[in-house]
N, C-alpha and C positions, 0 to 999 in steps of 0.2 A: 597531884603535887608537882611543884616546879622542878624539884630535883629528885633523882632516883633515891638518894639518901639525904633527906632534909635534916637541917640542924635540929637538935633537941631543944624544945621550948618548955617553959613551965606550965603552959596551958594552950588549949586549942585556939582561943581568941588571939593570943600573941602570935601563934603560927599563922593565923589568917591575916593579921596585920602585916607580918613580914612578907607573905605571898603577895598581898596587894601592893606593898611598897616596891617589891621587886618587879612586878608587872608595870608599875608606873614609870620606874626609872629606865625600863627597857626602851621606852619611847622618848627618852630625854638624852641630851648631850651631857654636859657636866651639870651638877646640881649641888645645892647646899644641903648636906645630910641633916643638919639640925632643923632647918625649916621643914624638911620633908617628914621627919619622924617626931620631933618634939624636943622638949627640954631634956638635957642629959641628966638632970636631977631625977627624972622619972625612971624608976627601975625597969619598966616595960620598954621605954625608949632605948635604954642602954642595952637591953637584951637584943632588940631588933637591930640597933646600930652595929653591935658586935657581929651578928650573923651577916648583915648586909656588907660590912666591911670586908668580909672574906670573898665577896663577889666583885669588889670594886678596886680601882686604883686611885690614888690621890693625884689631883691635877694642881700644879702650882699656879697661883694667880696673884694679882696685886692685893686682893682683899683676904677674906677668910678662906681657909682650905675648902676645896670643893672635891667632890668625888665623881667618878665616871665608871659605869658598868664595864667590866672587861669584855672583850669580844666574844669569848667562848660562852660566857654566861648570857650575853645579849642574844646570841643565836639560839641558845637552848630555850630561853624564855619565849622568844618569838615563835619558835616551833611549837611549843606547848600551847600558846594562845591560838595559833593557826589550827592545830589539831582539835582544840575545844570549840572552834568556831567563834572565838571572842576577840579576834585580833582587831577588827574594825571598831568594835565598841570601846576598846581600850585606847585606840589611836585617836585621841582627842587633840584639840589645838594645843600646840606647844607655847612656851613662854615667848614673848616678843624678841628677847635677846638670845634665845636658844636656836641658832640657825640650824644646827645638826638635827635637833628634835623636829623642827618645822619641816625640813626636807624629808626626814624619815616618815613622818605622818603623811605628807603629801604623796610620797612614793608608794606607801602601803595602800592608800586610798585611790591611787591611780589618777591623781590630779596634779602631778608634778609638772611644772614648767621651769625651764632653765633660763635665768635672766640673761639678756643680751649684754655683751661686754663685761660679764662677770670676771672678777680677778681669778688668778690661778688658785689662790687660797680658798676662795669660795667654791670654785669648781671641784677642788679636792674634797671639801666637806660634802658636796652633793654626791660625788662619786662614792664616797664611803657610805652615805645613807642608802643609796640605791643598792649597793652590794649587800647590805644587811637585809633590805627589803626583799632582795632576790632569793634569799635563803628560804622564803616561805611562799614563793610564787614567781613565775617567769616575769622578768623585767627586761627582756631582750631589747625592746624598743627604747626604753629609758637608758639602758647601758650604751646602746649604739649612739643615742643622742648626746650623752655626756662625754663619750669618748671623742666624738667629733668636736664638741665644744672645748674639751681639754686640748685637743690638737691645735685648734684655732687659737686658743688662749696662749699656748706655749709658743706658737708662731709669733703672736703679737708681742709677748714678753721678750722673746729672743731678740727681736728687732729693737724693742724699746731699751733693753739692757745694753745694747751696743751703741746707742745714740748718746753722744755727749750733750750737755745742756746747750751747746751751740757749736756747730762745726765752723771753725775759723781757718782761713788761709788755704782752703781746698776748693774754692769755687771753680778754678780753672779745670781741675780734675773732674768735678761734677759735670761740667759742660762736655768734657771729652766722653764721659760715660753716656751722657744723654745722646750725643751725636752717634756714638757707636751703636746704640740700640735703635735709633730712629732712621738712620741712613739706610738706603736700599742695600740689600745684600749683593755682594759680587759673586764671582764663581767659587771662591774658596769659602769654607765654613768660617764664619766670623768668630774669632777668638781674640780676647783682649787679656793681657797679662798685667797683674798688679803686684809689685814687690816692695818690700821695705823692712826695716829692722823691727824687732819686737817692741810693741808699745807705740809705734809711729802712727797708728790710727787707720790701718787697712780695713779692719772690720767696721770701724765707725764710718769710714767713707762709704763703704758698701751699704751700710744700714741707712745712712742719710739719703743715698741714691734711691734705695728701695722706697723709703718714706715719701720722697718727693715724686717718684714715679707713680706711686699709688694715688697720691693726692691729685696729680695732673691727669693720669690716664684711667684712674679707677681700676676696675677689674678687667679692663680691656686687654691688658698685657700681663699675663700670668708671670710671676717671678718665683722661681724655685730655688731654694738655698740648701746646698749640701755642704756640710762642714766635716772635713776629714779628721777633726779632733774628736768626733764622736766615735765610740767604740764600734758601733754597728757598721761604720763605713771605713774603719781603719784598714781593713784587708783589701779595699778597692774591688771587692767581689762584684762583677757586673750585675749579677742578680740582685744583690743588696742595693746597688745604686738604682736599678730599675724599680724595685719595690718602693724605695723611699721617694723616688721621683713620682711614682703613681700615687702614693699616699698624699703627698703635697698637692699634686694636680687635682685630686678629688676635693681638696679643701678650697683651692682658689677658683676652681670651675665647678660649682655644685652640680651642674647638669651632667658632669661626668662621674659623680661620686659613686653611683651604682656600678658603672662599668669598671672603674678602677678598683672598687672593692671586690668585684667578681674576679678580676684579673689577679689581684693579690692572693685571694683565697686559692685559686687554681694553681698558681705558681708555688705557693708555700706547700700545698698538698702534694704537688708533684715532687718537690725536693725532699719532703718528709718521707716519701716512699723510696728514696735513694738509700736502700738498706745496706749496700756494700761500699758506699763511699765512691761509687764510680764517677759521679759528677766532679769529684775533686782531682781526678787524673787530668793530664794535659788535654787529651782529646775530649774527655768527658766535659771538661770546662768549656771547650769550644762548642760542643753540641748543645750544652745547656743554654748558652747565650743565644744560639740560633733558634732553639725551640722557644725561648722566652719571647723573642721578637715575633715569632710566628704566632704565638698565643696572643700577644699584644694586638696584632692585626686582626685575629679572629674575634676579639672583643670590640672591634671598631674604633680603637683608640688612635691608630695611625690616621685614619680618615678624619677623625675629629680634630686633629692637630694640624692638618695640612693647610698651608698658607696663613697660619696664625702665628703672630710674633710671640715668642716665648723667651724669657730671659732666664738663663741658668747660671747661678753663682756657685762656684766651687771654692770654698775657703779653706785656709790652713793646708795648702797643697804640699808644703814642705814635709808634712807628716808621712806622706807616701814616697816622696822622692828619696828619702834617706835610705830606703831599703835596697836601692841599686839592683833591682831584679825585674825591671820592666813594668812596674806598676804605673808609672807616669804615662808611658806609651799606651798601656791598657786603658787608662782613663780617656785618653784622646780617642782611641778606637771606639770606646763606648759612646762618647759624645757624637762621633761620626755615625755610629749605628743609630742613635736616637734621631739624628737629622735625616737619615735615609730610611732604614727599616722601620723606625719608630714614627715616621711621618712628620716630624717637627722640621719642616722644610725652611721655616723662618726663624730657626733657633739662633740666639745670641749667647755665647758662652763667655763668662768672665771668670778667670782663674787667678786666685790670690794666694801668695805665699811669702814667707819670711825670707829676707835677703840672706842667702847662703850660697856657697859655691855651687852646690848641686842644683839649686833652684835657678840661680842666675844663668848657669851654663845651659840648663834645660830650656829656659825661656828664650835664650838667644837661638838655640837650635830650632825652636818652634817658628822663628821668623814671623811672629805675630806682633801687632802693636803693643807697646809696653809702657806702663805708667810706673815710674820708680819714685815712691814716696820717701821723702827725707824729713829731717826736722823742720819745724816751722821757722820762718825768718824771725828776726828779733821783734819786729812790730807785731806780727801775728801771735808770736809766743806770749808777749806781754798782754795782748788782748785776751788770749785764752786763759791766762792766769787770772786776770781780772774777772773774767766770766765765771771761773770756778769760785771766786770769792763773793760773787753777787749773792745777796741774801744773808751773808754772814755778818758778824759784828765788826769785821775788819774795815777800817776806814781806807778806802781805795787811794785817797790822796797821800797816804803815808806808805804806800807800797813801793819798795825799791825794785820795781819790776825789771827794768833794764839790767840792773846789777845782778839780780838773781838769775836771769836768763843768760847773762854773760858767763856766769860761773857754772850753772847747772844745765845749760843747754835748752834747746827748744823741743825736746821729745815730749809728745802729748802725755804719755804715761807719767813721766817725771813731773810735769806741770800739774797733773791731776793729784799726785801725792802731795806736792807743795801746797796746792789749793786746799785740800782737805785739812792738812795740818795747820796752815796759817789761819784758816777760817775759824779754828777753835782757839788758837793760841795768841793771835794778835800781832801787832807791829814789832814788839820786842823780840818775838821768836824769829821774825825775818832778819832783824839785825844780828841776832846770835848766829844764824845760819851763814850770814856773810862773814862774820868774824871767824867762824869755824873753817870756812873755805880758804880764807887768806888770799893768797895770790894764785891759787890753783884753778885751772880750767879742766873740768872733768869730762871724760868721754861718757857716752850714754850709759853703758853698763855700770861703770864705776860710780857715776853720779847717782844712779838709782840706789845702789847698795849703800853708799856713803850717806845719802840723804835719809834713807830708812833708818839706819843705825843711829844717826844723830837725833832725829825727831822721836824715835822710840825711847831714847833716854830722857826725854822731856815730856813724858805723859802728864797730862793735866790732872794731877791728883797729889794730895798730901800723904797718901797711903803708900809707904815704901813696899808693902807686900804686893800691891798692884803692879808696880814696876818689875818686881821679881817674876811674876807669872805671865806678863803680857807677851814678851818675846818668845819664851819657851812654849807658850801655848800654841805656837805655829806647828809644833810637832803633831798636834791633834787635828783631825779633820772636823771635829765638833768640840765645843766647849760648853759645859753646863755647870751648875753649882756642885753637883755630885762629882763630876770629873775634876773640878778644882780641888774638892775635898779629898777624894780618894786617889787621884792620879798625879796632879800637878804639885800639890802642897809640899810633900817631903822632898822630891828632887830639887825643888826651887828654894829650899831652906825655910819653909814655913812651919815645919813640925806638924803636930796634930792641930787641926782647926775644927771648930764647930760648924754645924750646918748653917747657922745664922751668919757666921763669919764668911763662909763660902758663898752664900747668897749675896752678901754685900759686895764682896770682891767681883762677883759675876756682874752685878748691876753697874758697878763702876767701870768694868771693862766694856760692857755693852754701850756705855755712854761715849766711848772713844770711836765715834762713827767713821773716822778716817781710817780706822784699823780693822774694824769688824763689821759684820752684817748679820741679819737674822738667818738662821739655818733651816727654817721651815717647820720646826716642831717647837712646842712651848718651852720657854726658858732655855733656849739653845741658840748659840751664835757660832759663827765661824770667822776666821780671819779672811779678809777680802781676798778673792781668788787671785787677782792680779798681783797683790803683795805677797801672798803665800808662795806663789810660783816663783816670784822674784828672789825670795830670800830663804826658801826652805832648805835648799842644798847647803848654803853656807852655815845655816843654823846647826845642821847635823855635823858639819865638819868642825866649826869653831868651838862648839860646846858639846862635843861628842859624848862625854861621860854623862852629862845631864840629860841629853837627848835620849841616850840609851836607857837610862832609868825611867824616863817618861814612857818610852815605847813599851818597856817591860811591864810597867804598872798598868798601862792602858790595855795591853793584851790580857792581863789577868782580870781587869775590870769587865771587859767585854766577854771574855770566856765564861765568866760567872753569870752573865746575863743580868747585870745590875742596872742597865739603862731601861727605864720604864717606857720610853717613847719609841724605841726601835724593836722590831720583831726579832725573834731568835735568829732567823737567817741573816738579818741585817747586822746583828751583833757579831755573828760568826765571821762575817766579812771584815768588820772593823778589827776583830781580834787577830785575824790572819794578816791583815795589813800591818799591824804593829809588830806581829811576831817576826815578819821578814826583816825588820830592823833590829829587833832584840835578839834574834837567834840566827846569826850569820850562817850556821851550818844546816839550817832548816831545809829539808828536802820535800818537794811538793810534786805530786803526780800531774799528768797532763790536764786531767779534768779540773782539778782544783786550780791550776794556773789559769786556765781559760776562764773559769768562773770569776776568779779574782780580777783579771783584766777587764772583764765585762762589767763587773759591779763598780770598780774604781773609776772607770771612764777616764777623764782627763788626769786624775790624780795618779794613774799608773805611771805617768811620766816622771813622778817624783821618787819612785822606788830606787834602791841602790842599783848600781850598774849590773851587778851579778844577777839580780832578780829581773831587771829589765831584759837582760840577755836571755834568761831562761824563759820568760814570758814570750819573747819574740820567737825563740826556737820552737816553743810549744805551739805557737800559732803560725809558724812558717814565715816570719818577718825577717828582714835584713837587720844587721847590727851596726851601731855606731862604734867608733874606734875604742872608746873607753869600755864599752860592753864586750867587745871582742877580746880585750885584754884580760877579762876575768875568766875566760873559758879554759877548760882543760883541753889537752890535745885532742881527745876524742870528740869533745863538743865542737871544737873548731872544724873537725872533719865534717861533722853533722851540719854545721852552719853553712859550710861550703857546698855540701850536697843540696841543701835546701835552697840556697841562692841559685845554684845551677838549675835545679828542678823548677824553681819559681820563674826564672827567665824563660825556660822552654815552655812552661804551661801558659805563659802570657804571650806567646808568639814572638819572643825576642830571640836574639842570638847570644851564644856564650861570649863572655868577654875574651876568652882565649880559645884558640883552635890549635892545640899542640898534640904531638904524638910522640911522647918520650919512649925510650926503650923500656922493656919490661923490668929490667933491674933498677931503673931510676924512679919507679913509681912510689910515691910516698903515701898516697891515699887511693887505693884501688877502687873503692866505691865511686869516688869522684871521677876517676878516669873512665870507669865503665859507664857512668852516666853520660859523659861527653861522647864517648865512642858510640854508644847506642843511639843517642839523639842524632848523630851524624851518619848513622847506618854504616859505620866503619866495622864491618863484620870481621875482617882480617885482624884488626887491632884487638877486638874483643877476644878472639881466640888466642891471640898472642899473650894477653895478660891473665889468662885463666888461672895460672898457678898463684899469682899474687892475690887474686880474688879468693881463691880457695883458702889460702893461708889466713887471710883476714876473716873469712866466714867461720873457720874453725875456732880461731881465737876469740872473736867478738861475740859470735852467736852460740856456737856449741859449748864452748867453755865459759861463756857468760862474762868475759872480762870487760866487755863494753856493752852494757845494757842500755841501748839508746832510748831516749824518750820519744823519738820521732822515727821509729823503725818503719821501713816501707809497709804499706797497708796490706800487702798480699805477697805470697811467696813468688809470684811471677814478676814482681817488681824488684826483687833482690838481684844484686849484681851476679850472684852465683847462678841464678836461673838464666840470666842473659848471656853469660859466657858459655853456659851449657848449650843454649840455642845456637851459638856461633860455631861450636864444634860438632853439633849433632849432624850425623850423616856424612862426616868427613873422615879422613884417615886418622885424625887425632881423637875421635870419639871414644874408642875402646880404651886407649891409654889413659884418658882423663877419667873415665868411669873407674878404671882399676885403681888410679891414684886416690879417688874419693873413697872407694871401698877399703883400701888399705888404711887410710886415715881413720875411718869409722871403726874398723876392727881394733885398732890400737887404742881407741877411746871408749870402747864399749862399757867399761866399768867406771869411767870418769864422768860420763855425761848422764844427766837425768833425761832419758829419751822421751818420757811422757810429758816433759815440760812444754808449754806452748811456744811455738815459734815466735809469736809476737804477744808478749804478756799484756800489752795495752788493748788488745782486742778480745771481745767475748768470743768464745768458741773458736779460737785460732787453731789451726791444725797443729799437731805436736811436732817436735823435732824429728821423731822417728818417721812420721808420715812425710815430712818435708824431704828428708834424705832419700827415702824410698822413691819418691816422685822424681827427684833429680836423677838418680841412678837409672830408673826405668826410662826416663826421657832420653838417656844416653844409650838405650838399647841393651842394658845389662840387667842382671838380677841382683837385688840387694842381699846382704848377708842374712842367713837364716835367723840369727838371733834378733835382728831388727824386725823381721816379719812377724815375730811373736808379739810385738807391741801393737795390740789392736785396741783402738779407742772405742769403747762401747757407745759413748754418747754420740759418736759420729754416725752410727747407724740410724739414729732417730732424728738427728738434727737436720733442719732444712739445708739444702745446698744452695746457698745464695752468695757465694764468693767464687771468684775464678779459681783460686787455689783449691777449694773443696771440690769443684768440678774436675779439675785436672787430676787430683788424687784418685777420684773414682774412675776416670777414664784410663789412667795409666795402670792402676792397680789390677785391672783385669788380666794383664800380661802374666802375673804370677798367681792368679786365682784369689787374690786378697778380697776382691769385691764379693765373690761368691760366699765368703765366710759369713757375711752379714745376713744374707738371705732375704732381707726386707727390701721393699721398694723405697728408693730415695726420692724425696721431694726436691725437684730441681726448679729454681726460680725461672720464670719466663724471661725475666730481665737478662739472664745470662745467654739466652738462646737466640737463634736467628729466626725470630717469630714472623718476620716479613717474607721469608723465603718461600719458594713454590712448595716446599715440603709441608708447610703449615697452612697452605692456601685453603684446604677443605678439611679442617680437623674433624668434622662430623663423620667423614668417611672411614676413619680408622680410629675407633675409640680404644680398642685393645689390640695390640699386635706385638708379638714377641716381648711381652712383659713391659710394654710402654703404654701408659694410660694418660689420656688428656681429660682431666675432670671437667665437670660442667662449668665451674667458675672460669677456668682457663679457656674453654671453648667459647664462653660468652665474650670474653675479652677479644679473642681472635676473630670471632664473627662480627663483633662491632667494628673492628678495624676494616675487615674486608667488605662489609656492607658500606660503611663510610658515608661521606656526604655525596650530594649529587654532583658537586664540582670536583675538580682535581684535588687530591689529598694535599694537605700541608704537613709540615713537620709536626705541628701541634696535634693534628688528627692522628698521627702514628704513635703518639706517646702512651696510649693506653696499655701497652705491654710492660711499661716500667711501673709496676705496682706491687705492693707488698704481698697481696693475697694470691697472685696468679702463679701456680706451680703445675708442672707435669710430674707424674709419678713413674719412676723407672726402676725396674728390678735388675738384678745382675745380668740377666740374659740380654737386656736392652742395650747395655754398654758393649756387649760382645758381638752382637749380631750386626753386620754391616748395614742391614736395611733400616735399623733403628738408631745405630750409633751415629749415622750422619745427622739425624735430627738432634741428637744430644751433643753434637760437635761444639755448638755454641759460638758466640762471637769471640774475638781475640784481642781485647783491649791491650794486652801485654805487647802486641806487635805493632800497634799504631804508631809509636815514635819512629820505627823503622820505615813504615810505609810513608809517613809524613816526610821523612828525609828523602826518600826516593821520589816522591811527588815534587818536592822543591827543586830537585836536580833535573827533572824532566820538563820539557816545554809545556805551556798551558794547552797546546793543541791536543796533547794526550788526554788531559782531563775532559776537554770539550768533546773529543771523539767518544770517550766512554759514556759521557752524559747523553750524547745524541742517541746512542744505542739503547741505553737504559730507558730513556724517555719514550722510545718507540715500542719497546718490548715488555716493559713492566707496568702493569695497570695501576699500581698503587704509588708509582714514583712521585715524590713530593714536588709541588709547584716551585718551591724555592730553589730546587736543584735542577730545574730545566735550563735549557741553553742560554736564553737571554738573561733571566734574573741571576743565574750563577756567574755569568761573565762579568756583570756589574759588581756583584758581591766579591768576586775574586780580586778585582782591581782595588776594591776598597779595603779588604781585610783578608789577605791571601791565606795566612796561617789558620784563621778560624774557619774559613769556608772549605779549605782543603781538609781540615780535621773533621768537619761536619760531613763532608762527602765520604770520607773513609769509613766513618762509623755507620753511616746510612747504607753504603754499599755492603758492608759486612752483615748488617741486619737482613738484607735481601739475599744473602748468600753469594754476593758478587765481588767479594774482595779479590779472589783469584783473577777474575776477569779484569778488574781495575789494574792489577799488577801486570797483567799481560800487556795492556795498553802502555803502561809506564815503561816497561822493559823495551817495547818496540820503539818508542820515541826517545829513549834515553840516549843522549848524544855520546856519553863516554862509555856506554855499554858496560857500566860497572855496578853501581849500587842497585839500580833497578833490577838487573838480572839476578844479583845475589840475594836480594830481598825476596824476589819472586820464588827462587829456588828454596829458600829457607821456609817461607810460608807454606809452600806445597808439601815439603817434607814433614813439617810440623803437623799439618793436617792429617797426613797419612799415619803418622805415629800415634796420634790421638784416636784415630778411628780403627786402625788395623789391629 
């Protein structure tokens, strides 16, 4: 039988007919149920239709109602046919107009071919058909082919959607772009800037340039387009930029498709293995970029691009410059890396952004050629308006073009709105617009809003209800008959309406083509994106009560999963989108915020300022002024910490370099972040009391539960000031102060609570305080030592804080209580050091075990390639599965404790600051010694390549050197060189002393 529990039927023949019908429709798209089963007057037909209807959904169409088998039922039936060996016999030819059925049959029978130049809609149908066929047999080749076709189709559609029907008045700029690409490259990396106000046509200019270039040059000059308006690129993460560049490169140069696919798979796998978030630290971010380019070279991509002209377009750049945390500079460094490490020696980069103070100032600082797009001149503006009206019923000779342009300006977006409207409404509408304007001359922003409001009130319809819902419908991201009936009707004053009435309003609204466009699913439209973005904010402000009611009704509609065309997950996103408007006090956790931002894409920019601020804090972005105004005092502190941390992690410098007195510190965490990044150890020690006060109040007492707490105990300000006083005359006094505070709070704090509630298996508050006190050379209170986390004994040690807890706990016998071996991630250890060079020699010694899987990883590194190792070759140690096993004795015995010492990412900002204050000769001298004495030393960090890299991107390559030296157990040696060459004999010596003392305390 088809179902585990089949419907009850009056006879076996009826059951058999139902089974046959179900098998038949499993291979169809939508179908007419009456034609399939027979006349409804037949009792048997009614019985079968009733049972079949429970497996189907109704699909709206222009004609009679049609049904479609729901996805779960289709998969179940296909599986049953496959198990019975009857799938191919049932997969017969589909109806000519049933494209889904035709593609499903072809996919099942293995004869599917994907049409060239298929539309995105058709490709989507093919993709769905293949996915269903893949449930009963591997269709990897078909899925790979359709994904390539979809990517190419999206690329074509993206360019086509940006192209106006005729680009007018921009020929001069097109010639400049052409000359920029075709002229020989000089010494500097060729970068061209394009700026202009919103709607002025920057993207259209670029799209026309791309179209003409492809027509003239064919595929000889690859053009890669990166848009920072896309959620995946909003962070300007260098790896995300490289992966997207590789994806598009494989599409435009098919010969490189296999290599780019392999590179992407390897890169994504490597970063999926980043189980402790190390790659998100400042130095980890630097190392990741260096390893990415190393892997890029190992896949032969740098060689393939050398001496080949490549055009790189970076659009909507203002989206990243708003953050004021070094992202713009990071993008430029990534471009330079692509042109050097990436092999794109003939790269041409075109950067485009909206005219704003940040972008304009940044563009001037770049000292690059600059195209500033403004409104069209009167003649060109009139020509463009006439072009928009071409093909409509509007008699061009009656167009008061010059008068309209005089009042409403020459902004292309404004002219587009005018053209769409006048093409539908005719000459009288043009005269009314002039009468409305009177003697006023509007600026661009006001002209667009004013024009929209005026033409919205003159929708071409005799139905007053349509006018009532047209503008408020902007609140929704999608409009359908059901949404009109259940969401829009009451707030817009329509009371209860029937389904037929809702469908008529929908069709009338869909006819307003200047206002709406298809949304990609049946019987669904959306307001045009350019118009929605233009007017959405004022709609929520001007008609706040009505908008609030619509948001509330929409949230209820989607929460109840009443939309038949969206999946449950998609409806949950829509529900959450509307809830943030309907429920101002709604609190969302980090994961939900990130999911919402990712799913909304461009529409996340329309959220209220409070939620935009929370989204940006959750994802580490900078804030606009209106967003900053919505924050609490605590959130402002957090935003400042994130901005400071973001600037440092991207290789920039802090906006301020100040050193206030301890009594004048408003935000101790911010001050500690700055002092630590500057290696100002004295100042860190000076503000220890402020940091302790903040830690007790914010963390122990939970008065400020940050959504973006530091990822690891060793990143907290309290740990950093403890490092600063460790081994000094202030050490015992600070430890005593902490112990006194803890004893006073013993009954007020839930000590088993996780230090960071946003992380799985974070250490507890008790473990954190014990580790801090032990770091300071004292013993924690006896009552704290009774808090033993049993899960900690069995959990893998894959974070720095967990390793430090185990290392320090041996001082008071806490480790011995567990008695079990701890699994310590190889990622945390100095697996390239001499101590790990021959792991097979010491499989078990003093309770330290290196299992076979870890030995395999180590042996693969040490055997390595025949050539000198690269950074990419050394990456095998960063993997989820590689652990060593260490019992309590291993942490206590000096012979094995040194192997478990691990790398010290918590110290890298200090070492980076010391390196920046020392001359480059110190780094070169260290590298020369390492290159001669260390067999596995990577090629990228040898003398000549490193010198060139250091000149190109000092912060990144210094960070890469620091981490690599630590992996080899050479961090102390590097610091010795820095201390010797440090001219002020200050930070280098202090950092070297701190690092050595820290190492002894963790091992002794």
